[in-house]
N, C-alpha and C positions, 0 to 999 in steps of 0.2 A: 084201963083202956083210955087212950087220948081222945078228947072230944074232937068232933069233926071240925076242920078248919073252914071258917066262913069263906065264901067266894064272892067275887064281883064287888058290888057296892057295900055289902055287909062287912067286908074286911076293914073298911075305913072306920067302922064303929068300934072295933076292938083295939084297946090301947096297945101301942107297940107294934101293931101290924105293919108289915112292910108295904110300901106303896109300889104299885106296878109302874111300868115305864110310861112316861108322859105320851099321851096321844098327840101325834103331830097335828099342827094347825093346818088349815086348808092351804095356806100359801107355801107350806113346806112339803106338801104331799106331791108325789109324782103325778104328772098329767096322765090322762087316759092313754093306754097303749104301753105303759110301763117305762117310758123314757124319763130319766131323772131330770128335774129342772136344774138350770145352772144356778150356782150360788149367788146370793144377793151381793152386789158390789158395794163396798163401803162408800158412803156419801162423798167423802173427800176425794176418793179416786174417781168417782163418777163425774164430779165437777171438773177434775183435772183433765179427763179424757174427752169430755164433751165439748162441742164448740161454744164460743162465747155467746151468751143469750141476751146480753144487754144492748144489742144493736151495734151499729158501727162505732169504732173508737173516735176519740177526739182528733180531728184532722190536724189542728195546729200542733198538737203534741207529736203526732206521727211525723209531720214535716220538720219539726224542730229536731227530732231524733235523727232524721235523715241528714239534715244539715250538719249536725254535730259529727256524724259518721263520715259523710262524703266531703264536707267542706262547702263553702258558699260557691255556687256556680258562677262562671263568667256571664256577663250580660249577653243576650242573644246577638248574633252577628248582624242582624238587621231587624227592624220593626216594620219595614215597608212591606205591604202585602204582595206587590208584584215581585220585588226582590226576593222575598221569602219563597215565592212560588218558583222562581228561577233556581234558588238554592236547592229546592226539593228535586228539581229535574236535571241538574248538571251531573249528578252522580247516582250510582245505583249499587246497593249492597256493599257499601264501604263504611269505614268508621267516620266519626264526626270530624276528626282532624284532617283526614284526606278530603272529605267533602268541602271543608272550609278552604283548603289550599286551592282546589279546583275553582271554586267560586271567586276567590280573591284574584287568581290569575286572569280569569275572564273579565272581572271588573277592571283590572289594570290595563288589559290589552284592548278591550272593546268598550266597556261601560255597561251598566245594567239599566238600560232604557229600552223600550220597545223599538225605537227608531234605530239605535245603534246595533241591536241584535239582529234586526231584519236586514240591515245593510251588509252583514257579513255573509259570504257564501257558506252554504251549509257544510261543505267538506272542510273549510277552514275552521268553522266552529267546532266540528267534530274533532279536529286535530288539537284545538285548544283545550278541550275537555276530555281528551283520550284517556288520561289516567284516573278518570272517575269511575272506573268499573267496566262492566260488560256493555256491549252494543253502543259505542260512542256515536255512531251515525243516527241511531234511533233516539238517543238522548238529545242530540243536536236538533233533530226535527221537533221534539217536544218543546225544547226551549224556544224555537222560532214560532211554534204554534201558540205558546203562551204569550209571546211578544205580539203576535198578530191579534189575539183576542184582547189583550190589554190596550193595544192601539185603537181597536174598534170601540171599546167601552170608554177608554180614557183613564189614565193612571190616577188622575185627581179624583175621578168618580169612585174608583176602587178604594182609594185611601179614605174618602169621605164615608163611604158605606161601611167599610171595615171598622173605622173609628166610632161609628154610630151603632155597631152591632147589628146592622141590617144587610150585610153584604153576602150572606151565605149563598144565595142563588147565583149571584154574579161570580163569586170566587170559585164555585164548583164548576164553572165553565172552563176553568184553567186545567190543563192536563195534570194528572197526578194528585188532584185536590178533591177528596171526597168530603163527607160530613165531618169527620174528625179534623181533616186538614183545614177546612173552612173555619171551624171553631178555633183552631190554633192561630191562623192568620188574624182573626178578629181579636183573640187574646193578646197577641203581640202588638196589635194596634191600640190596645187598651179600650176595645169597644165591647167585648163580650166577657161577662164574668163567668169563667169556666176553667176547668183544668185541662181540657182538650187533650186527653191522654192518647199517646200512640199505643201500640199493642203491648209494649213492655210496661208502661205506666198503668195501663188498664189492668194488666194481670196483678200488679201490686194492689190496686184499689179493690178489686174483686176478692182477692185473698184476705184482705183486711176486713172485709164484710160490707163493702159498699157495692150494692147491686148483686145480681144473680149470675152465676156462671152459665154459659149457654154455647151451643154449637153455632148459633146465629150471632155473628159478630156484631151486627148492627143492633140487635136486641140487647146484647150484653153491654154494649157501649151506652145505649140510652138508659138502661137500668142503672148503671153505675153513675151516670151524670145526674139522674133524678135523685139517687140516694145521697150523693155528696153535696147537692145544691144548697140545702139548708145551712151548711157549715162554711160556705164560701164567703170570704170577707170582701169589702169594697176596695181592696188594696191590690191594684194590678201588679205592682212590682213583686208582692208576695206570691200572687197567683202564678206569675211567670217562673219564679224560683221553684215553687212547688211542682209545677209542670216539669221542669228540668230535673229536679231531684228524684221524682217518681220514675221518670224515664231512665235515669242513670241507675237507680236501684234495681229496676227490672232487668237491665242489661247485665249488670255485674254481680248481683246477689240473688234476687228473687227470680231465678231463671225458670224457664218453662218446665224442663224435664228433671233437672237436679238442682233445686234451690239450695243455697248455702245457709240453711237455717241456723247453723251453729255459730255464725258470725253476724247474723242479722240483728239490727237494733230494734226491730219491730215485733219480735216474737211475743212479747207480753200483750201486745195489742191485736195480734193476728188470729182471726177465726180459723183460717186454713191450718195454721200451725197447731192449734189446739185439737183439731180433728185428726191431723195426720202425724202427730208426734210419735205415737207408738210404732207406726209403720215406718216412718223415716228413720227412727233410731235403730230398729231391727235390720232395716235394709242396709244402712251404712255399716253396721257391724258385720254383716255377712260377707 
């Protein structure tokens, strides 16, 4: 008669006794309710799929990559704050080349001074800027309103305050100039150390990890400006180029709905790309 086979812990004392199945550890057990937990993701994969956690990237490196990709931008058409405000208002929803042509035609035909612009009948002004997009009469009225405000303040005073970085309140009196616009005019005048991004450039900065995305545009703008401020150099020529390159990149590559991540030179630096790579890849393949 065979001896009784030991059970439970006694089996471990018998030489050659087979071990039972390993009892799963607490992290491998199913949670209450019987639903199986998802498998642990390998650390390398987790790092690849998670957003960058080291904070925003190096701004100089990002701008250098953009300049290598897009080329060095042309200098701005004007640095004068009043002329830049006129350039903003002569056209609407057109590309930069068309806006430039309309502005240069107006400059040659009339001149970009408050006195010259106020001396032209509004209907004649509308005719001169007609190919600048929608509502030429409305745009002409805005140009003359800007001229009247500049005449009241004084163009020299606008220039002085813009160059000192103290002109935001006065510049925002001009039509079409909000907080980002006032920052841009002061940047062009070499008065305020900022990137002054428009909506395209702001999208690039936020996706890189500068600031927090928000439905509140003003809050998002200020968040990005605060995040990028520690990396801004005292080199205004560089800041203007960075402003132009970020804007161009947002227009042509880092688009709002279908960003062209496959050709973007910033993917290695981009927090948004790290978060959305699996989704973007699967969506483009479908």
